[in-house]
mmCIF file of the N, C-alpha and C atoms, coordinates in Angstrom:
data_MODEL
# 
_entry.id   MODEL 
# 
loop_
_atom_site.group_PDB 
_atom_site.id 
_atom_site.type_symbol 
_atom_site.label_atom_id 
_atom_site.label_alt_id 
_atom_site.label_comp_id 
_atom_site.label_asym_id 
_atom_site.label_entity_id 
_atom_site.label_seq_id 
_atom_site.pdbx_PDB_ins_code 
_atom_site.Cartn_x 
_atom_site.Cartn_y 
_atom_site.Cartn_z 
_atom_site.occupancy 
_atom_site.B_iso_or_equiv 
_atom_site.pdbx_formal_charge 
_atom_site.auth_seq_id 
_atom_site.auth_comp_id 
_atom_site.auth_asym_id 
_atom_site.auth_atom_id 
_atom_site.pdbx_PDB_model_num 
ATOM 1   N N  . MET A 1 1  ? 0.864  -1.479 -0.404  1.00 0.00 ? 1  MET A N  1 
ATOM 2   C CA . MET A 1 1  ? 0.030  -0.040 0.002   1.00 0.00 ? 1  MET A CA 1 
ATOM 3   C C  . MET A 1 1  ? 0.619  1.190  -0.277  1.00 0.00 ? 1  MET A C  1 
ATOM 4   N N  . GLU A 1 2  ? 0.273  2.413  -0.533  1.00 0.00 ? 2  GLU A N  1 
ATOM 5   C CA . GLU A 1 2  ? 1.054  3.627  -0.980  1.00 0.00 ? 2  GLU A CA 1 
ATOM 6   C C  . GLU A 1 2  ? 0.203  4.730  -0.028  1.00 0.00 ? 2  GLU A C  1 
ATOM 7   N N  . ALA A 1 3  ? 0.795  5.767  0.400   1.00 0.00 ? 3  ALA A N  1 
ATOM 8   C CA . ALA A 1 3  ? -0.220 7.218  1.096   1.00 0.00 ? 3  ALA A CA 1 
ATOM 9   C C  . ALA A 1 3  ? 0.863  8.417  0.264   1.00 0.00 ? 3  ALA A C  1 
ATOM 10  N N  . ARG A 1 4  ? 0.028  8.672  -0.353  1.00 0.00 ? 4  ARG A N  1 
ATOM 11  C CA . ARG A 1 4  ? 0.407  10.018 -1.024  1.00 0.00 ? 4  ARG A CA 1 
ATOM 12  C C  . ARG A 1 4  ? -0.229 11.155 -0.525  1.00 0.00 ? 4  ARG A C  1 
ATOM 13  N N  . ALA A 1 5  ? 1.099  12.526 -1.327  1.00 0.00 ? 5  ALA A N  1 
ATOM 14  C CA . ALA A 1 5  ? 0.637  13.512 -0.802  1.00 0.00 ? 5  ALA A CA 1 
ATOM 15  C C  . ALA A 1 5  ? 1.089  14.669 -1.996  1.00 0.00 ? 5  ALA A C  1 
ATOM 16  N N  . GLN A 1 6  ? 0.645  15.733 -1.902  1.00 0.00 ? 6  GLN A N  1 
ATOM 17  C CA . GLN A 1 6  ? 1.368  16.556 -3.204  1.00 0.00 ? 6  GLN A CA 1 
ATOM 18  C C  . GLN A 1 6  ? 0.850  17.961 -2.855  1.00 0.00 ? 6  GLN A C  1 
ATOM 19  N N  . ALA A 1 7  ? 2.034  18.516 -3.182  1.00 0.00 ? 7  ALA A N  1 
ATOM 20  C CA . ALA A 1 7  ? 1.338  20.465 -2.525  1.00 0.00 ? 7  ALA A CA 1 
ATOM 21  C C  . ALA A 1 7  ? 1.525  21.172 -3.912  1.00 0.00 ? 7  ALA A C  1 
ATOM 22  N N  . ARG A 1 8  ? 0.747  22.103 -3.798  1.00 0.00 ? 8  ARG A N  1 
ATOM 23  C CA . ARG A 1 8  ? 0.807  22.948 -5.867  1.00 0.00 ? 8  ARG A CA 1 
ATOM 24  C C  . ARG A 1 8  ? 1.040  24.378 -4.732  1.00 0.00 ? 8  ARG A C  1 
ATOM 25  N N  . TYR A 1 9  ? 1.463  24.994 -5.751  1.00 0.00 ? 9  TYR A N  1 
ATOM 26  C CA . TYR A 1 9  ? 1.929  26.553 -6.154  1.00 0.00 ? 9  TYR A CA 1 
ATOM 27  C C  . TYR A 1 9  ? 2.608  26.817 -4.331  1.00 0.00 ? 9  TYR A C  1 
ATOM 28  N N  . ILE A 1 10 ? 3.708  26.240 -4.574  1.00 0.00 ? 10 ILE A N  1 
ATOM 29  C CA . ILE A 1 10 ? 4.830  26.166 -3.624  1.00 0.00 ? 10 ILE A CA 1 
ATOM 30  C C  . ILE A 1 10 ? 5.467  27.611 -4.105  1.00 0.00 ? 10 ILE A C  1 
ATOM 31  N N  . ARG A 1 11 ? 6.167  28.265 -3.225  1.00 0.00 ? 11 ARG A N  1 
ATOM 32  C CA . ARG A 1 11 ? 6.704  29.439 -3.852  1.00 0.00 ? 11 ARG A CA 1 
ATOM 33  C C  . ARG A 1 11 ? 8.171  29.224 -3.499  1.00 0.00 ? 11 ARG A C  1 
ATOM 34  N N  . VAL A 1 12 ? 8.812  28.154 -4.536  1.00 0.00 ? 12 VAL A N  1 
ATOM 35  C CA . VAL A 1 12 ? 10.267 27.269 -4.381  1.00 0.00 ? 12 VAL A CA 1 
ATOM 36  C C  . VAL A 1 12 ? 10.754 27.518 -5.235  1.00 0.00 ? 12 VAL A C  1 
ATOM 37  N N  . THR A 1 13 ? 12.181 27.793 -5.787  1.00 0.00 ? 13 THR A N  1 
ATOM 38  C CA . THR A 1 13 ? 11.925 27.221 -7.204  1.00 0.00 ? 13 THR A CA 1 
ATOM 39  C C  . THR A 1 13 ? 12.458 25.734 -7.347  1.00 0.00 ? 13 THR A C  1 
ATOM 40  N N  . PRO A 1 14 ? 12.026 25.031 -8.535  1.00 0.00 ? 14 PRO A N  1 
ATOM 41  C CA . PRO A 1 14 ? 11.864 24.013 -8.514  1.00 0.00 ? 14 PRO A CA 1 
ATOM 42  C C  . PRO A 1 14 ? 13.257 23.142 -8.395  1.00 0.00 ? 14 PRO A C  1 
ATOM 43  N N  . MET A 1 15 ? 14.335 23.779 -8.683  1.00 0.00 ? 15 MET A N  1 
ATOM 44  C CA . MET A 1 15 ? 15.834 23.436 -8.418  1.00 0.00 ? 15 MET A CA 1 
ATOM 45  C C  . MET A 1 15 ? 16.025 23.559 -6.838  1.00 0.00 ? 15 MET A C  1 
ATOM 46  N N  . LYS A 1 16 ? 15.566 24.373 -5.871  1.00 0.00 ? 16 LYS A N  1 
ATOM 47  C CA . LYS A 1 16 ? 16.351 24.195 -4.508  1.00 0.00 ? 16 LYS A CA 1 
ATOM 48  C C  . LYS A 1 16 ? 15.205 23.181 -4.078  1.00 0.00 ? 16 LYS A C  1 
ATOM 49  N N  . ALA A 1 17 ? 14.360 23.137 -4.722  1.00 0.00 ? 17 ALA A N  1 
ATOM 50  C CA . ALA A 1 17 ? 13.242 22.030 -3.962  1.00 0.00 ? 17 ALA A CA 1 
ATOM 51  C C  . ALA A 1 17 ? 13.449 20.454 -3.916  1.00 0.00 ? 17 ALA A C  1 
ATOM 52  N N  . ARG A 1 18 ? 14.376 20.408 -5.624  1.00 0.00 ? 18 ARG A N  1 
ATOM 53  C CA . ARG A 1 18 ? 14.637 19.167 -5.865  1.00 0.00 ? 18 ARG A CA 1 
ATOM 54  C C  . ARG A 1 18 ? 15.947 18.831 -4.755  1.00 0.00 ? 18 ARG A C  1 
ATOM 55  N N  . ARG A 1 19 ? 16.878 19.678 -4.644  1.00 0.00 ? 19 ARG A N  1 
ATOM 56  C CA . ARG A 1 19 ? 18.063 19.528 -3.521  1.00 0.00 ? 19 ARG A CA 1 
ATOM 57  C C  . ARG A 1 19 ? 17.522 18.861 -1.959  1.00 0.00 ? 19 ARG A C  1 
ATOM 58  N N  . VAL A 1 20 ? 16.653 19.197 -1.884  1.00 0.00 ? 20 VAL A N  1 
ATOM 59  C CA . VAL A 1 20 ? 15.905 18.799 -0.785  1.00 0.00 ? 20 VAL A CA 1 
ATOM 60  C C  . VAL A 1 20 ? 15.212 17.578 -0.641  1.00 0.00 ? 20 VAL A C  1 
ATOM 61  N N  . VAL A 1 21 ? 14.363 17.289 -1.803  1.00 0.00 ? 21 VAL A N  1 
ATOM 62  C CA . VAL A 1 21 ? 13.880 15.880 -1.877  1.00 0.00 ? 21 VAL A CA 1 
ATOM 63  C C  . VAL A 1 21 ? 14.965 15.017 -2.351  1.00 0.00 ? 21 VAL A C  1 
ATOM 64  N N  . ASP A 1 22 ? 16.336 15.099 -3.242  1.00 0.00 ? 22 ASP A N  1 
ATOM 65  C CA . ASP A 1 22 ? 16.966 14.178 -3.319  1.00 0.00 ? 22 ASP A CA 1 
ATOM 66  C C  . ASP A 1 22 ? 17.521 13.708 -1.966  1.00 0.00 ? 22 ASP A C  1 
ATOM 67  N N  . LEU A 1 23 ? 17.631 14.388 -0.455  1.00 0.00 ? 23 LEU A N  1 
ATOM 68  C CA . LEU A 1 23 ? 18.157 13.673 0.698   1.00 0.00 ? 23 LEU A CA 1 
ATOM 69  C C  . LEU A 1 23 ? 17.543 13.335 1.241   1.00 0.00 ? 23 LEU A C  1 
ATOM 70  N N  . ILE A 1 24 ? 16.284 13.247 0.671   1.00 0.00 ? 24 ILE A N  1 
ATOM 71  C CA . ILE A 1 24 ? 15.340 12.258 2.187   1.00 0.00 ? 24 ILE A CA 1 
ATOM 72  C C  . ILE A 1 24 ? 14.656 10.880 0.875   1.00 0.00 ? 24 ILE A C  1 
ATOM 73  N N  . ARG A 1 25 ? 15.040 10.776 -0.200  1.00 0.00 ? 25 ARG A N  1 
ATOM 74  C CA . ARG A 1 25 ? 14.554 9.788  -1.349  1.00 0.00 ? 25 ARG A CA 1 
ATOM 75  C C  . ARG A 1 25 ? 15.167 8.964  -0.566  1.00 0.00 ? 25 ARG A C  1 
ATOM 76  N N  . GLY A 1 26 ? 14.487 7.364  -0.228  1.00 0.00 ? 26 GLY A N  1 
ATOM 77  C CA . GLY A 1 26 ? 14.694 6.275  -0.116  1.00 0.00 ? 26 GLY A CA 1 
ATOM 78  C C  . GLY A 1 26 ? 14.868 6.187  1.828   1.00 0.00 ? 26 GLY A C  1 
ATOM 79  N N  . MET A 1 27 ? 14.881 7.324  2.310   1.00 0.00 ? 27 MET A N  1 
ATOM 80  C CA . MET A 1 27 ? 14.916 7.183  3.737   1.00 0.00 ? 27 MET A CA 1 
ATOM 81  C C  . MET A 1 27 ? 13.327 6.746  4.734   1.00 0.00 ? 27 MET A C  1 
ATOM 82  N N  . ASP A 1 28 ? 13.767 6.140  5.642   1.00 0.00 ? 28 ASP A N  1 
ATOM 83  C CA . ASP A 1 28 ? 12.612 5.510  6.274   1.00 0.00 ? 28 ASP A CA 1 
ATOM 84  C C  . ASP A 1 28 ? 12.357 7.297  6.862   1.00 0.00 ? 28 ASP A C  1 
ATOM 85  N N  . ALA A 1 29 ? 10.569 7.250  6.944   1.00 0.00 ? 29 ALA A N  1 
ATOM 86  C CA . ALA A 1 29 ? 9.882  8.426  7.327   1.00 0.00 ? 29 ALA A CA 1 
ATOM 87  C C  . ALA A 1 29 ? 10.532 9.644  8.506   1.00 0.00 ? 29 ALA A C  1 
ATOM 88  N N  . THR A 1 30 ? 10.483 8.522  9.533   1.00 0.00 ? 30 THR A N  1 
ATOM 89  C CA . THR A 1 30 ? 10.779 9.535  11.004  1.00 0.00 ? 30 THR A CA 1 
ATOM 90  C C  . THR A 1 30 ? 12.228 10.280 10.519  1.00 0.00 ? 30 THR A C  1 
ATOM 91  N N  . GLU A 1 31 ? 13.102 9.433  10.149  1.00 0.00 ? 31 GLU A N  1 
ATOM 92  C CA . GLU A 1 31 ? 14.690 10.068 9.699   1.00 0.00 ? 31 GLU A CA 1 
ATOM 93  C C  . GLU A 1 31 ? 14.003 11.014 8.759   1.00 0.00 ? 31 GLU A C  1 
ATOM 94  N N  . ALA A 1 32 ? 13.438 10.754 7.725   1.00 0.00 ? 32 ALA A N  1 
ATOM 95  C CA . ALA A 1 32 ? 13.400 12.095 7.144   1.00 0.00 ? 32 ALA A CA 1 
ATOM 96  C C  . ALA A 1 32 ? 13.034 13.272 7.510   1.00 0.00 ? 32 ALA A C  1 
ATOM 97  N N  . GLN A 1 33 ? 12.042 13.044 8.694   1.00 0.00 ? 33 GLN A N  1 
ATOM 98  C CA . GLN A 1 33 ? 11.480 14.259 9.104   1.00 0.00 ? 33 GLN A CA 1 
ATOM 99  C C  . GLN A 1 33 ? 12.484 14.670 9.783   1.00 0.00 ? 33 GLN A C  1 
ATOM 100 N N  . ALA A 1 34 ? 13.867 13.976 10.730  1.00 0.00 ? 34 ALA A N  1 
ATOM 101 C CA . ALA A 1 34 ? 14.322 14.809 11.731  1.00 0.00 ? 34 ALA A CA 1 
ATOM 102 C C  . ALA A 1 34 ? 15.590 15.744 10.575  1.00 0.00 ? 34 ALA A C  1 
ATOM 103 N N  . VAL A 1 35 ? 15.954 14.679 9.405   1.00 0.00 ? 35 VAL A N  1 
ATOM 104 C CA . VAL A 1 35 ? 16.943 15.491 8.497   1.00 0.00 ? 35 VAL A CA 1 
ATOM 105 C C  . VAL A 1 35 ? 16.101 16.822 7.741   1.00 0.00 ? 35 VAL A C  1 
ATOM 106 N N  . LEU A 1 36 ? 14.875 16.932 7.584   1.00 0.00 ? 36 LEU A N  1 
ATOM 107 C CA . LEU A 1 36 ? 14.006 18.097 6.951   1.00 0.00 ? 36 LEU A CA 1 
ATOM 108 C C  . LEU A 1 36 ? 13.882 19.128 8.473   1.00 0.00 ? 36 LEU A C  1 
ATOM 109 N N  . ARG A 1 37 ? 13.492 18.871 9.362   1.00 0.00 ? 37 ARG A N  1 
ATOM 110 C CA . ARG A 1 37 ? 13.527 19.440 10.514  1.00 0.00 ? 37 ARG A CA 1 
ATOM 111 C C  . ARG A 1 37 ? 14.838 20.485 10.790  1.00 0.00 ? 37 ARG A C  1 
ATOM 112 N N  . PHE A 1 38 ? 16.176 19.532 10.363  1.00 0.00 ? 38 PHE A N  1 
ATOM 113 C CA . PHE A 1 38 ? 17.457 20.769 10.848  1.00 0.00 ? 38 PHE A CA 1 
ATOM 114 C C  . PHE A 1 38 ? 18.066 20.733 9.474   1.00 0.00 ? 38 PHE A C  1 
ATOM 115 N N  . ALA A 1 39 ? 17.343 20.876 8.261   1.00 0.00 ? 39 ALA A N  1 
ATOM 116 C CA . ALA A 1 39 ? 18.255 21.219 7.129   1.00 0.00 ? 39 ALA A CA 1 
ATOM 117 C C  . ALA A 1 39 ? 17.894 22.884 7.124   1.00 0.00 ? 39 ALA A C  1 
ATOM 118 N N  . PRO A 1 40 ? 19.181 23.500 6.453   1.00 0.00 ? 40 PRO A N  1 
ATOM 119 C CA . PRO A 1 40 ? 19.338 24.726 6.534   1.00 0.00 ? 40 PRO A CA 1 
ATOM 120 C C  . PRO A 1 40 ? 18.685 25.479 5.234   1.00 0.00 ? 40 PRO A C  1 
ATOM 121 N N  . GLN A 1 41 ? 17.992 24.767 4.321   1.00 0.00 ? 41 GLN A N  1 
ATOM 122 C CA . GLN A 1 41 ? 17.402 25.451 3.136   1.00 0.00 ? 41 GLN A CA 1 
ATOM 123 C C  . GLN A 1 41 ? 16.095 25.614 3.419   1.00 0.00 ? 41 GLN A C  1 
ATOM 124 N N  . ALA A 1 42 ? 15.734 26.640 2.512   1.00 0.00 ? 42 ALA A N  1 
ATOM 125 C CA . ALA A 1 42 ? 14.502 27.125 2.853   1.00 0.00 ? 42 ALA A CA 1 
ATOM 126 C C  . ALA A 1 42 ? 13.613 25.794 2.008   1.00 0.00 ? 42 ALA A C  1 
ATOM 127 N N  . ALA A 1 43 ? 13.912 25.340 1.216   1.00 0.00 ? 43 ALA A N  1 
ATOM 128 C CA . ALA A 1 43 ? 12.535 24.276 0.955   1.00 0.00 ? 43 ALA A CA 1 
ATOM 129 C C  . ALA A 1 43 ? 12.422 23.304 1.477   1.00 0.00 ? 43 ALA A C  1 
ATOM 130 N N  . SER A 1 44 ? 12.908 22.860 2.696   1.00 0.00 ? 44 SER A N  1 
ATOM 131 C CA . SER A 1 44 ? 12.950 21.764 3.704   1.00 0.00 ? 44 SER A CA 1 
ATOM 132 C C  . SER A 1 44 ? 11.427 22.224 4.397   1.00 0.00 ? 44 SER A C  1 
ATOM 133 N N  . VAL A 1 45 ? 10.983 23.382 4.512   1.00 0.00 ? 45 VAL A N  1 
ATOM 134 C CA . VAL A 1 45 ? 9.382  23.571 5.194   1.00 0.00 ? 45 VAL A CA 1 
ATOM 135 C C  . VAL A 1 45 ? 8.446  23.066 4.412   1.00 0.00 ? 45 VAL A C  1 
ATOM 136 N N  . PRO A 1 46 ? 8.366  23.488 3.342   1.00 0.00 ? 46 PRO A N  1 
ATOM 137 C CA . PRO A 1 46 ? 7.539  22.756 2.384   1.00 0.00 ? 46 PRO A CA 1 
ATOM 138 C C  . PRO A 1 46 ? 6.991  21.041 2.310   1.00 0.00 ? 46 PRO A C  1 
ATOM 139 N N  . VAL A 1 47 ? 8.583  21.058 1.925   1.00 0.00 ? 47 VAL A N  1 
ATOM 140 C CA . VAL A 1 47 ? 8.625  19.482 1.878   1.00 0.00 ? 47 VAL A CA 1 
ATOM 141 C C  . VAL A 1 47 ? 8.556  18.810 2.722   1.00 0.00 ? 47 VAL A C  1 
ATOM 142 N N  . GLY A 1 48 ? 8.621  19.281 4.260   1.00 0.00 ? 48 GLY A N  1 
ATOM 143 C CA . GLY A 1 48 ? 7.949  18.406 5.348   1.00 0.00 ? 48 GLY A CA 1 
ATOM 144 C C  . GLY A 1 48 ? 6.840  18.243 5.841   1.00 0.00 ? 48 GLY A C  1 
ATOM 145 N N  . LYS A 1 49 ? 6.297  19.388 5.308   1.00 0.00 ? 49 LYS A N  1 
ATOM 146 C CA . LYS A 1 49 ? 4.714  19.682 5.041   1.00 0.00 ? 49 LYS A CA 1 
ATOM 147 C C  . LYS A 1 49 ? 4.108  18.247 4.385   1.00 0.00 ? 49 LYS A C  1 
ATOM 148 N N  . VAL A 1 50 ? 4.705  18.356 3.142   1.00 0.00 ? 50 VAL A N  1 
ATOM 149 C CA . VAL A 1 50 ? 3.987  17.313 2.121   1.00 0.00 ? 50 VAL A CA 1 
ATOM 150 C C  . VAL A 1 50 ? 4.359  16.073 3.031   1.00 0.00 ? 50 VAL A C  1 
ATOM 151 N N  . LEU A 1 51 ? 5.648  15.502 3.292   1.00 0.00 ? 51 LEU A N  1 
ATOM 152 C CA . LEU A 1 51 ? 5.814  14.267 4.170   1.00 0.00 ? 51 LEU A CA 1 
ATOM 153 C C  . LEU A 1 51 ? 4.743  14.419 5.107   1.00 0.00 ? 51 LEU A C  1 
ATOM 154 N N  . ASP A 1 52 ? 4.473  15.436 6.188   1.00 0.00 ? 52 ASP A N  1 
ATOM 155 C CA . ASP A 1 52 ? 3.825  14.828 7.143   1.00 0.00 ? 52 ASP A CA 1 
ATOM 156 C C  . ASP A 1 52 ? 2.517  14.763 6.667   1.00 0.00 ? 52 ASP A C  1 
ATOM 157 N N  . SER A 1 53 ? 1.759  15.575 5.879   1.00 0.00 ? 53 SER A N  1 
ATOM 158 C CA . SER A 1 53 ? 0.605  14.814 4.745   1.00 0.00 ? 53 SER A CA 1 
ATOM 159 C C  . SER A 1 53 ? 0.532  13.571 4.534   1.00 0.00 ? 53 SER A C  1 
ATOM 160 N N  . ALA A 1 54 ? 1.241  13.122 4.010   1.00 0.00 ? 54 ALA A N  1 
ATOM 161 C CA . ALA A 1 54 ? 2.101  11.536 3.617   1.00 0.00 ? 54 ALA A CA 1 
ATOM 162 C C  . ALA A 1 54 ? 1.591  10.674 4.498   1.00 0.00 ? 54 ALA A C  1 
ATOM 163 N N  . ILE A 1 55 ? 2.464  10.744 5.680   1.00 0.00 ? 55 ILE A N  1 
ATOM 164 C CA . ILE A 1 55 ? 2.433  10.042 6.873   1.00 0.00 ? 55 ILE A CA 1 
ATOM 165 C C  . ILE A 1 55 ? 1.108  10.121 7.412   1.00 0.00 ? 55 ILE A C  1 
ATOM 166 N N  . ALA A 1 56 ? 0.702  11.447 7.620   1.00 0.00 ? 56 ALA A N  1 
ATOM 167 C CA . ALA A 1 56 ? -1.103 11.085 8.033   1.00 0.00 ? 56 ALA A CA 1 
ATOM 168 C C  . ALA A 1 56 ? -2.307 11.036 7.199   1.00 0.00 ? 56 ALA A C  1 
ATOM 169 N N  . ASN A 1 57 ? -1.939 10.803 5.998   1.00 0.00 ? 57 ASN A N  1 
ATOM 170 C CA . ASN A 1 57 ? -2.753 9.989  5.172   1.00 0.00 ? 57 ASN A CA 1 
ATOM 171 C C  . ASN A 1 57 ? -2.766 8.261  5.053   1.00 0.00 ? 57 ASN A C  1 
ATOM 172 N N  . ALA A 1 58 ? -0.977 8.260  5.212   1.00 0.00 ? 58 ALA A N  1 
ATOM 173 C CA . ALA A 1 58 ? -1.065 6.127  5.614   1.00 0.00 ? 58 ALA A CA 1 
ATOM 174 C C  . ALA A 1 58 ? -1.930 5.956  6.803   1.00 0.00 ? 58 ALA A C  1 
ATOM 175 N N  . ALA A 1 59 ? -1.808 7.118  7.788   1.00 0.00 ? 59 ALA A N  1 
ATOM 176 C CA . ALA A 1 59 ? -2.303 6.604  9.055   1.00 0.00 ? 59 ALA A CA 1 
ATOM 177 C C  . ALA A 1 59 ? -3.554 6.508  9.439   1.00 0.00 ? 59 ALA A C  1 
ATOM 178 N N  . HIS A 1 60 ? -4.564 7.472  8.300   1.00 0.00 ? 60 HIS A N  1 
ATOM 179 C CA . HIS A 1 60 ? -6.281 7.484  8.399   1.00 0.00 ? 60 HIS A CA 1 
ATOM 180 C C  . HIS A 1 60 ? -6.393 6.611  7.321   1.00 0.00 ? 60 HIS A C  1 
ATOM 181 N N  . ASN A 1 61 ? -5.968 6.651  6.207   1.00 0.00 ? 61 ASN A N  1 
ATOM 182 C CA . ASN A 1 61 ? -6.688 5.338  5.489   1.00 0.00 ? 61 ASN A CA 1 
ATOM 183 C C  . ASN A 1 61 ? -6.330 3.787  5.189   1.00 0.00 ? 61 ASN A C  1 
ATOM 184 N N  . TYR A 1 62 ? -5.073 3.361  5.516   1.00 0.00 ? 62 TYR A N  1 
ATOM 185 C CA . TYR A 1 62 ? -4.677 2.147  6.087   1.00 0.00 ? 62 TYR A CA 1 
ATOM 186 C C  . TYR A 1 62 ? -3.999 1.803  7.501   1.00 0.00 ? 62 TYR A C  1 
ATOM 187 N N  . ASP A 1 63 ? -4.589 2.374  8.170   1.00 0.00 ? 63 ASP A N  1 
ATOM 188 C CA . ASP A 1 63 ? -4.061 2.118  9.675   1.00 0.00 ? 63 ASP A CA 1 
ATOM 189 C C  . ASP A 1 63 ? -2.858 1.623  9.879   1.00 0.00 ? 63 ASP A C  1 
ATOM 190 N N  . HIS A 1 64 ? -1.565 2.892  9.237   1.00 0.00 ? 64 HIS A N  1 
ATOM 191 C CA . HIS A 1 64 ? -0.543 2.409  9.616   1.00 0.00 ? 64 HIS A CA 1 
ATOM 192 C C  . HIS A 1 64 ? -0.299 3.815  11.049  1.00 0.00 ? 64 HIS A C  1 
ATOM 193 N N  . THR A 1 65 ? -0.714 2.905  12.333  1.00 0.00 ? 65 THR A N  1 
ATOM 194 C CA . THR A 1 65 ? -0.302 3.990  13.076  1.00 0.00 ? 65 THR A CA 1 
ATOM 195 C C  . THR A 1 65 ? 1.001  4.515  13.597  1.00 0.00 ? 65 THR A C  1 
ATOM 196 N N  . ASP A 1 66 ? 2.227  3.971  13.166  1.00 0.00 ? 66 ASP A N  1 
ATOM 197 C CA . ASP A 1 66 ? 3.975  4.259  13.409  1.00 0.00 ? 66 ASP A CA 1 
ATOM 198 C C  . ASP A 1 66 ? 4.038  4.586  12.750  1.00 0.00 ? 66 ASP A C  1 
ATOM 199 N N  . ALA A 1 67 ? 4.781  5.602  12.174  1.00 0.00 ? 67 ALA A N  1 
ATOM 200 C CA . ALA A 1 67 ? 5.646  5.955  11.367  1.00 0.00 ? 67 ALA A CA 1 
ATOM 201 C C  . ALA A 1 67 ? 6.584  5.228  10.961  1.00 0.00 ? 67 ALA A C  1 
ATOM 202 N N  . ASP A 1 68 ? 7.420  4.391  12.013  1.00 0.00 ? 68 ASP A N  1 
ATOM 203 C CA . ASP A 1 68 ? 8.706  3.714  11.680  1.00 0.00 ? 68 ASP A CA 1 
ATOM 204 C C  . ASP A 1 68 ? 8.857  2.578  10.536  1.00 0.00 ? 68 ASP A C  1 
ATOM 205 N N  . SER A 1 69 ? 7.028  2.119  10.472  1.00 0.00 ? 69 SER A N  1 
ATOM 206 C CA . SER A 1 69 ? 7.289  1.173  9.268   1.00 0.00 ? 69 SER A CA 1 
ATOM 207 C C  . SER A 1 69 ? 7.033  1.672  7.622   1.00 0.00 ? 69 SER A C  1 
ATOM 208 N N  . LEU A 1 70 ? 7.028  3.292  7.865   1.00 0.00 ? 70 LEU A N  1 
ATOM 209 C CA . LEU A 1 70 ? 6.960  3.729  6.714   1.00 0.00 ? 70 LEU A CA 1 
ATOM 210 C C  . LEU A 1 70 ? 8.167  4.052  6.339   1.00 0.00 ? 70 LEU A C  1 
ATOM 211 N N  . PHE A 1 71 ? 8.185  4.367  4.729   1.00 0.00 ? 71 PHE A N  1 
ATOM 212 C CA . PHE A 1 71 ? 9.794  4.720  4.015   1.00 0.00 ? 71 PHE A CA 1 
ATOM 213 C C  . PHE A 1 71 ? 9.360  5.789  2.842   1.00 0.00 ? 71 PHE A C  1 
ATOM 214 N N  . ILE A 1 72 ? 9.928  6.706  2.207   1.00 0.00 ? 72 ILE A N  1 
ATOM 215 C CA . ILE A 1 72 ? 9.615  7.370  0.955   1.00 0.00 ? 72 ILE A CA 1 
ATOM 216 C C  . ILE A 1 72 ? 10.606 6.587  0.016   1.00 0.00 ? 72 ILE A C  1 
ATOM 217 N N  . SER A 1 73 ? 9.690  5.812  -0.843  1.00 0.00 ? 73 SER A N  1 
ATOM 218 C CA . SER A 1 73 ? 9.289  5.254  -2.288  1.00 0.00 ? 73 SER A CA 1 
ATOM 219 C C  . SER A 1 73 ? 9.648  6.102  -2.937  1.00 0.00 ? 73 SER A C  1 
ATOM 220 N N  . GLU A 1 74 ? 9.172  7.162  -3.569  1.00 0.00 ? 74 GLU A N  1 
ATOM 221 C CA . GLU A 1 74 ? 9.165  8.000  -4.687  1.00 0.00 ? 74 GLU A CA 1 
ATOM 222 C C  . GLU A 1 74 ? 8.714  9.364  -3.746  1.00 0.00 ? 74 GLU A C  1 
ATOM 223 N N  . ALA A 1 75 ? 9.835  10.352 -4.487  1.00 0.00 ? 75 ALA A N  1 
ATOM 224 C CA . ALA A 1 75 ? 9.800  11.916 -4.157  1.00 0.00 ? 75 ALA A CA 1 
ATOM 225 C C  . ALA A 1 75 ? 10.239 12.391 -5.300  1.00 0.00 ? 75 ALA A C  1 
ATOM 226 N N  . TYR A 1 76 ? 9.403  13.463 -5.835  1.00 0.00 ? 76 TYR A N  1 
ATOM 227 C CA . TYR A 1 76 ? 9.999  13.961 -7.112  1.00 0.00 ? 76 TYR A CA 1 
ATOM 228 C C  . TYR A 1 76 ? 9.172  15.214 -7.165  1.00 0.00 ? 76 TYR A C  1 
ATOM 229 N N  . VAL A 1 77 ? 9.829  16.415 -8.174  1.00 0.00 ? 77 VAL A N  1 
ATOM 230 C CA . VAL A 1 77 ? 9.395  17.859 -8.154  1.00 0.00 ? 77 VAL A CA 1 
ATOM 231 C C  . VAL A 1 77 ? 9.413  17.940 -9.341  1.00 0.00 ? 77 VAL A C  1 
ATOM 232 N N  . ASP A 1 78 ? 8.229  18.374 -9.591  1.00 0.00 ? 78 ASP A N  1 
ATOM 233 C CA . ASP A 1 78 ? 7.655  19.179 -11.343 1.00 0.00 ? 78 ASP A CA 1 
ATOM 234 C C  . ASP A 1 78 ? 7.642  20.640 -11.160 1.00 0.00 ? 78 ASP A C  1 
ATOM 235 N N  . GLU A 1 79 ? 8.015  21.038 -12.052 1.00 0.00 ? 79 GLU A N  1 
ATOM 236 C CA . GLU A 1 79 ? 8.054  22.580 -12.291 1.00 0.00 ? 79 GLU A CA 1 
ATOM 237 C C  . GLU A 1 79 ? 6.551  23.115 -12.900 1.00 0.00 ? 79 GLU A C  1 
ATOM 238 N N  . VAL A 1 80 ? 6.542  24.141 -13.577 1.00 0.00 ? 80 VAL A N  1 
ATOM 239 C CA . VAL A 1 80 ? 5.117  24.682 -13.864 1.00 0.00 ? 80 VAL A CA 1 
ATOM 240 C C  . VAL A 1 80 ? 5.822  25.466 -15.059 1.00 0.00 ? 80 VAL A C  1 
ATOM 241 N N  . ARG A 1 81 ? 4.684  25.294 -16.377 1.00 0.00 ? 81 ARG A N  1 
ATOM 242 C CA . ARG A 1 81 ? 5.420  26.267 -17.394 1.00 0.00 ? 81 ARG A CA 1 
ATOM 243 C C  . ARG A 1 81 ? 4.061  27.306 -17.332 1.00 0.00 ? 81 ARG A C  1 
ATOM 244 N N  . PRO A 1 82 ? 5.021  28.353 -17.693 1.00 0.00 ? 82 PRO A N  1 
ATOM 245 C CA . PRO A 1 82 ? 4.308  29.665 -17.607 1.00 0.00 ? 82 PRO A CA 1 
ATOM 246 C C  . PRO A 1 82 ? 3.195  29.746 -18.681 1.00 0.00 ? 82 PRO A C  1 
# 
């Protein structure tokens, strides 16, 4: 089972957000939360919110009450064309 979350209209450049997403891809969810909490990049705040939302979606939809069993299998950043 997979839980998804997405954020739209974030005011961070895609290149800067990709640097943060590359840090957490493949990590456990709790470890990724800790990394994002102490990352100096400004993009870590919206990426952390999306991660928190995905964890909450897993807890609500699939009864995964512990975040220790979750990991980030896929994470990516797309850019919008004007």
